[in-house]
N, C-alpha and C positions, 0 to 999 in steps of 0.2 A: 547311851552309856550310863553307868552308875554314877551317883554323886560322890565326889572325892571325900575322903575322910577329912574331918576337921584337923586343924593343926595339933590339937591335943591328942586326938585319936591316932593321927599319923605317927606322932612321936612315940606313943605307947606301942603301936604295932611294930615299928622298926626296932624298938628296944627288945621286944619279945623275940624278934628274929635273931638279934645278937645273942640273947640268952640261949637260944636253941643251937647256936654255933659251938657252945662249950661241950667238951667231951672228955672222957677219961683217957689217960695215957694208955696206949696200946690199942685203943679202939679206932676204927676208920674215922677220918674227918667227916663231919657233916658237910654237905655241899650247898653252896649258894650259887645260883645261876643268873647271870646278867646278860641281857641283850645289850647292844651298844647304841646304835643310831636311834635317837628319840627315847632312849631308856636311861643309860648312864651319861650319854653325850648328846648335847644339842648340836645337830649338824646344820641348823639353819645358817650359822655364820659361814659355813663352807659354801652353801648355795649363794648367799649374798655376795661373797668375795668373787665367785665365778661369774656371776651376772654383771658385777661392776667392771669386769674386764672388757665388757662390750661397750662401755661408755665412749671410748675413743673411736669406735667403729661405726656408731650409729648416727643418724641425722640428729641435729641439735635438739629439736623439739622432743624426740624420744629419749635422747641422752639426758636431757634435763629432768625428765620424770624418773629415769633410772637412778640418777644421783640422789634422789630422795628416798631410795629403798632402805627401809630399816629391817632389822632381823625379825621384828614382830610382825612384819607384813608377809613373811615367807609362808606359803601354804604347801601342802603335800603335792598338789597339782600345779604345774607352772602356769596354766591358764588362770587359776585363781589368784596366783601371785600377781600376774599382769593386771588382772581386774582391780586389785588393791591400788595399783599405780595409775589406773586410768589409761593403760596402754591397750589399744584395740587392733593394732596392725597384725594380721595373721602371719604375714611373712616374717616379721620380727619375732613373733612367738615361735615359729618353726625354727628360725635360726638360733634363738636362745636355747630351745630344747636340744638342738644338735650340739651346741657349744657346751652346755651343761653335761650332756651324756659323755662327751669326750674328756671331761675333766673331773667329774664328781667321784667316779669309782676307781680312783687311783691314789697311790701312796702320796703323791706330791701335794695334794690339797687337804690331807687329813689334819694337818696342824691347825687348821682354822676351827675345828670342833672345840666346844667348851663343855666342861662337866656341868650337869644339872646341879642346882644348889644342894649342898650337903652330900653329893654322891661320893666324893673322894673320902671324906671322913667316915661315911657309913661303910663303904667297902673295906676300908682299913680296919674298922671296928670289928667287922665280921671275921676278917682274916686273923686279926690279933686274938680274937676269942677262940680261934681254933678251926675255923671253917676252911675247906677247900673252895677256891673261887674258880668258876668256869665262866669265861667271857665267851658267850655262845651266840655267834653273830652270823648274819647272812652275807657279810662281806666275804670276798673270795680270796683264796690263798695266793694265787699267782700275782694279783695286782694290788692287794691291800694289806698283806701280812706285815711287811716291814713298817709301813706308815702307821698301822694300827698299834703295833707294839710300841713304837716310839711315842705316839700320842698318849697312850696309857701311862707309860713310864714318865714322860715329861710332866704330866698333870698330877703325878703322885699316887696313882692307883697301884696296888700290889700286883706286880707282873714280873716274870722272870725269877720268881722266888718259889721255894718249896710250897706245894699246895695251891699253885696258881697255874692256869692253862688258858690258852687262847685257841678257841675252836672255830675254824672258818670252813666255809664250804669249798670243796676241791675244785669246782669248775664254775665260772661265771654264768654259764648257761643254765645251771640248775636253779629252780625257783627257791626262794628263801623258805617258803612253807614246806616244800617237799624235802629240802635238806634237813630242816629241823625235825620233821616227823621221822625221818630215817635215822638221824643221829642221836636223838634224845634218849632212846632206850640204853645206849651205851653209857650215857652220863648217869642214868639211874642205877645201872649195875655197878658202876665204879664206887659209889657210896650213896647214902641216903640224902636225897635232895630235901632240904628243910625250907627253902624259899626260892622263888623264881620271880624275876622282874622283866616285864615286857611292855612294849608300846603297841603291839599288834593284838587285837582281841582274839583272833584265831589262834595265835600262838599261846596266849594265856589259857584258852580253853584246852589246848593240847596238853599243857602241863597238868591241868586238872585231871585229864584223862589218863595220862601216862605216869604222873608222879603224884599220886593221891595224898601222900603224906605232906607234900609241900604247901606252904602258904604262898599263894600266887597273887602278885600285885600287877596292876595295869597302870602304867604311867600316862597321865593325861597330857600328851604332847601332840604330835602329828601321827596319823596312821593312814593306811590305804583306804580308798573308797570301797564300799560294798562289804565292809567287815561285818562278821556275824555279831549278834548280841553277846555280851559277856555272860558266862555262867555265873550263877549267884554266889558261888564260893570265892570269886575273884574280888579283891579289894582295890579301890582306885586311889592313887596317890598323885599329888602335883609335883613332888620332888622328894628329897631324902633328908630334909632337915629334921633333926632330932629334938630341937627345942620347940616347945608348944607355944611359947610367947611370940 
């Protein structure tokens, strides 16, 4: 992946996005599109909380290792997370995967997510400058809509306000990539996309393809294995802090 922008470069790039959000009265709002998991929100605390539920159920030696789990040890793949803890029991790994799958993709655990540094202030700055905000996520409507709305609201993101929308995939069975390729053209027709933020390289490249006027940013957090190389137009961020110091 590309080298992240320096703190000074990042602050300047994000301020340029805010400036592009300004528009004249009567004109359509410019649009800023944010993914959620790994982009605006750090979902590693959700995974950590779910895994810690297993402490009371596991043999003491394994439970002792799990008690040491820190958010910084969470990886995209559960096997890599276990390797960070020195847990090698394949049966425990399989059980943990099942438990995580039963809990991770549901409203009840979304309150554990935390905004990336600067994310709330930056999203508000874009909205207050005049942008429409689209929270464009691979979360699904039946199982995650209410918890997602509440999480965004409680953290202070603009949501439920004029010019904001939450766009979720209609069915859990649809892949995130397929959903975004299918739904993105409607966002670009609604108004001009001036910036898009994603943690999946493939989705970043999709924005370059389908929203060529947008500045596209890759958040250097966690992403799926086997991701394609980022196109050269994509800039890499660590977070959303607007201060260069």
